[in-house]
C-alpha positions in Angstrom: 19.1 -13.9 -12.3 17.2 -11.6 -10.1 16.5 -7.9 -10.4 18.0 -6.7 -7.1 20.7 -4.7 -8.9 18.6 -3.6 -11.9 17.8 0.1 -11.8 17.5 0.7 -15.6 15.6 -2.0 -17.5 15.0 -1.3 -21.2 11.6 -2.1 -22.7 13.3 -3.3 -25.9 12.0 -2.7 -29.5 11.7 -5.7 -31.7 14.1 -5.3 -34.7 12.6 -6.1 -38.1 14.4 -6.6 -41.4 13.5 -4.7 -44.6 10.6 -7.1 -45.2 9.1 -6.6 -41.8 10.2 -10.0 -40.3 12.1 -10.3 -37.1 15.8 -9.9 -37.7 17.9 -12.0 -35.3 21.1 -10.4 -36.6 19.8 -7.0 -35.7 18.5 -8.4 -32.4 22.0 -9.4 -31.4 23.4 -6.0 -32.4 20.6 -4.2 -30.4 21.0 -6.3 -27.3 24.8 -5.8 -27.3 24.3 -2.0 -27.8 21.9 -1.8 -24.9 24.0 -3.8 -22.5 27.1 -1.6 -23.4 25.2 1.6 -22.9 23.6 1.3 -19.4 20.8 -1.2 -19.6 21.0 -3.5 -16.6 18.0 -5.6 -17.6 15.9 -6.2 -20.7 12.2 -6.6 -21.4 11.1 -8.3 -24.6 7.7 -8.7 -26.1 6.3 -5.7 -24.4 4.3 -2.9 -25.9 7.5 -1.1 -27.1 8.5 -4.5 -28.6 5.2 -4.4 -30.6 4.1 -7.6 -28.9 0.5 -7.2 -30.0 1.7 -7.5 -33.7 3.8 -10.6 -33.2 2.5 -14.1 -33.9 2.8 -16.7 -31.2 5.7 -18.6 -32.9 7.5 -15.3 -33.5 7.3 -14.4 -29.8 8.7 -17.8 -28.8 11.5 -17.5 -31.3 12.3 -13.9 -30.2 12.4 -14.9 -26.5 14.7 -17.9 -27.2 17.0 -15.8 -29.3 17.2 -13.1 -26.7 18.1 -15.6 -24.0 20.9 -17.0 -26.1 22.3 -13.6 -27.0 22.0 -12.2 -23.4 23.8 -15.3 -22.1 23.1 -14.4 -18.5 24.7 -10.9 -18.7 21.5 -9.2 -17.4 18.1 -10.3 -16.2 15.4 -10.9 -18.8 11.7 -10.0 -18.3 9.1 -11.2 -20.9 5.7 -9.7 -21.6 3.1 -12.4 -21.3 -0.1 -10.6 -20.5 -3.3 -10.3 -22.4 -7.0 -9.5 -21.6 -7.7 -13.3 -21.6 -6.8 -14.9 -18.2 -6.7 -18.4 -19.6 -4.5 -17.4 -22.5 -2.2 -15.4 -20.2 -1.8 -18.4 -18.0 -1.0 -20.7 -20.9 1.5 -18.4 -22.5 3.2 -17.6 -19.2 3.6 -21.3 -18.4 5.1 -21.8 -21.9 7.5 -19.0 -21.4 8.5 -20.3 -18.0 9.8 -23.4 -19.7 12.5 -21.3 -21.5 15.6 -21.4 -19.4 17.0 -18.0 -19.0 13.8 -16.1 -18.6 13.8 -14.5 -15.2 10.3 -13.0 -14.9 7.1 -12.3 -16.7 5.4 -8.9 -17.0 1.6 -9.2 -16.9 -0.5 -6.2 -17.8 -3.9 -5.3 -16.3 -6.4 -6.8 -18.7 -7.3 -4.2 -21.3 -10.6 -3.5 -23.1 -12.5 -5.8 -20.7 -12.2 -3.1 -18.0 -12.3 -5.4 -14.9 -12.9 -3.9 -11.5 -10.5 -4.3 -8.6 -11.8 -7.7 -7.6 -11.4 -8.9 -11.2 -7.8 -7.6 -11.3 -7.0 -9.4 -8.1 -8.6 -12.6 -9.4 -6.7 -12.3 -12.7 -3.3 -11.8 -11.3 -3.7 -14.4 -8.5 -4.8 -17.0 -11.1 -1.7 -16.3 -13.2 0.6 -16.3 -10.2 -0.8 -19.5 -8.8 -0.4 -21.3 -12.2 3.4 -20.8 -12.6 6.6 -20.6 -10.6 8.0 -17.9 -12.9 8.1 -14.6 -10.9 5.6 -12.0 -12.0 5.7 -8.3 -12.3 2.2 -6.7 -12.6 1.8 -3.8 -15.0 -0.4 -0.8 -14.3 -0.8 1.4 -17.4 -4.3 3.0 -17.4 -3.6 5.0 -20.7 -3.5 1.7 -22.6 -5.9 -0.5 -20.5 -8.8 1.8 -19.8 -8.8 1.1 -16.1 -6.5 1.9 -13.1 -5.3 -0.6 -10.6 -5.7 1.0 -7.2 -2.8 1.3 -4.7 -4.7 -1.0 -2.3 -5.0 -3.6 -5.0 -1.3 -3.5 -5.8 -0.5 -3.8 -2.1 -2.8 -6.8 -1.7 -1.2 -8.5 -4.8 2.3 -7.7 -3.4 1.6 -10.1 -0.6 1.6 -13.0 -3.1 4.9 -14.8 -2.9 5.1 -15.1 -6.7 4.3 -11.5 -7.5 7.6 -9.8 -7.0 7.2 -6.3 -8.4 5.3 -3.8 -10.5 5.8 -1.5 -13.5 3.6 1.4 -12.7 2.6 4.3 -15.0 0.3 6.2 -12.6 2.8 8.7 -11.3 5.1 9.3 -8.3 2.3 9.9 -5.8 1.0 6.4 -6.2 4.6 5.0 -6.5 5.4 6.5 -3.1 2.3 4.9 -1.6 3.2 1.5 -3.0 6.8 1.7 -1.8 5.5 2.7 1.7 2.8 0.0 2.0 4.1 -3.0 0.1 6.6 -5.5 1.5 10.2 -4.1 1.6 11.4 -6.5 -1.1 8.6 -5.7 -3.6 10.3 -4.2 -6.7 8.7 -1.0 -7.8 9.6 0.4 -11.2 8.1 3.5 -12.9 7.2 2.9 -16.5 7.3 6.6 -17.3 10.7 7.9 -18.5 9.9 11.4 -17.3 9.4 10.1 -13.8 12.8 8.2 -13.8 14.4 10.5 -11.1 11.3 11.4 -9.1 10.3 7.8 -8.7 13.7 6.9 -7.5 13.7 9.7 -5.0 10.5 8.4 -3.4 11.9 4.9 -3.2 11.3 3.1 -6.5 13.9 0.6 -7.6 14.3 2.3 -10.9 12.8 2.7 -14.4 11.5 0.4 -17.1 12.5 2.7 -19.9 12.2 3.4 -23.6 14.7 6.4 -23.6 17.5 4.1 -22.4 17.7 2.8 -26.0 19.4 6.1 -26.7 20.3 7.7 -23.3 21.1 4.7 -21.1 24.5 6.1 -20.1 23.1 9.5 -19.2 20.4 7.8 -17.1 23.0 5.6 -15.4 25.1 8.7 -14.6 22.0 10.3 -13.2 21.3 7.4 -10.8 25.0 7.2 -9.9 24.9 10.9 -9.0 21.9 10.4 -6.8 23.5 7.4 -5.1 26.5 9.6 -4.2 24.2 12.2 -2.7 24.7 14.7 -5.5 21.1 15.5 -6.1 22.0 18.8 -7.9 23.9 16.9 -10.6 21.2 14.2 -10.8 18.5 16.9 -11.2 20.5 18.7 -13.9 20.9 15.4 -15.9 17.2 14.8 -15.6 16.3 18.3 -16.7 18.5 17.8 -19.8 16.9 14.4 -20.5 13.2 15.4 -20.1 12.6 17.2 -23.4 14.4 14.3 -25.2 12.2 11.8 -23.4 9.1 13.9 -24.5 10.4 13.8 -28.1 10.6 10.0 -28.0 6.8 9.9 -27.3 5.8 12.7 -29.6 4.5 10.1 -32.1 3.1 6.7 -31.3 5.8 4.6 -29.6 8.0 3.0 -30.6 8.1 4.9 -34.0 10.4 7.7 -32.7 12.9 5.5 -30.9 13.1 3.2 -33.9 13.8 6.2 -36.1 16.5 7.4 -33.7 18.1 4.0 -33.5 18.2 3.6 -37.2 19.8 7.0 -37.5 22.5 6.0 -35.0 23.3 2.9 -37.1 21.6 0.5 -34.7 19.3 -0.9 -37.4 15.9 -2.0 -36.1 13.7 -1.5 -39.2 10.3 0.0 -39.2 7.2 -0.6 -37.1 4.4 -3.0 -38.1 0.9 -1.8 -38.8 -1.2 -0.4 -37.3 1.8 1.8 -36.4 3.2 3.7 -39.3 6.9 4.6 -39.4 7.9 8.2 -39.3 8.2 9.9 -42.7 11.3 12.0 -43.5 9.9 15.3 -42.1 8.7 13.7 -38.9 12.1 11.9 -38.5 14.0 15.2 -39.0 11.7 16.9 -36.5 12.3 14.2 -33.8 16.1 14.0 -34.5 16.4 17.7 -34.1 14.6 17.5 -30.7 16.9 14.7 -29.7 20.0 16.6 -30.9 21.1 13.6 -32.9 
C-alpha cells in the first residue's frame, strides 16, 4: 500500500504485558482501536514505540505481528534508523523482506552529530541499499543536529526517498513543500502543528495524540477539506492543550497512561522511562478531560 490517502498516521506505542514483555494480544486490540478511531496509517518501532529499548528479535516479532493484524487495512511504516549507517542498512534490508511493510522511517543519526554532507551520505547509502521506500526523519530535539531544508530538498530527488517526518516547524515545512518534488510526502511530527502544517501544504501528521483523539483530528482535516477553516481551527484549539498534556512527561508515558485508563491496555514503559505514578496520572487525565 502507498501513503497517498494517509493524512493521519499514528506513531504507535508498543504494548507490554504486566511483566514488561511485548503483548501480542494487546497489540491486536490497540491496532484495531487505532484503525477504528481515525488512524489511516501506522508506524511501529518508532520512538513512541520505545524502539531503542526493544531487542532485535523483539522488533522483528513486533513488525511481523503488526503486518498480520493490519492485514492490508492501512499502510505500515517501520522505524529502522540508528546512528550507525551499516547497522541501519542491514536492519532496513531485513525489514524489507517482511511482506506487508510499506516504508521505512530513518532518523537523522543521533549523538554522532553529522554535518549536512554526512546526512546526505547516510541517507543515500541507505536508500541505495534497499528497494523499500524511505521516509527521512528530522527531529533535532532528539538527534542534536538539524537537517537543513536544502539537504531535505536534495534527498527528495532520490527515487527511493519518498517523504519526510519533520519536527522543525511549519516555516521549514512550507519551504520543503514548495521546493521538493510535488509527489514528495511531507508530514509534521509535531501534534501541535497538525493543522498549520496541513494549511501550508503538508500531507498530514505522524501523531501521538491520534491514539486518543484520532476521530477529532480526522474531523478537523475533513472540515479543512470542505473549506470550513473556522471549524477546523476551533477543533485544533480544543485539541492543543490536550496535545500539550500528552507531552507533559517523557513520551510515551502520558499516552500509555491515557490508553490504560480508557481500557486499551498497553502496560507501562520500559526503563529508562518511568511510568507515571498515581498523582501524575491523575494530573494528566484531568488535563485530557478523560
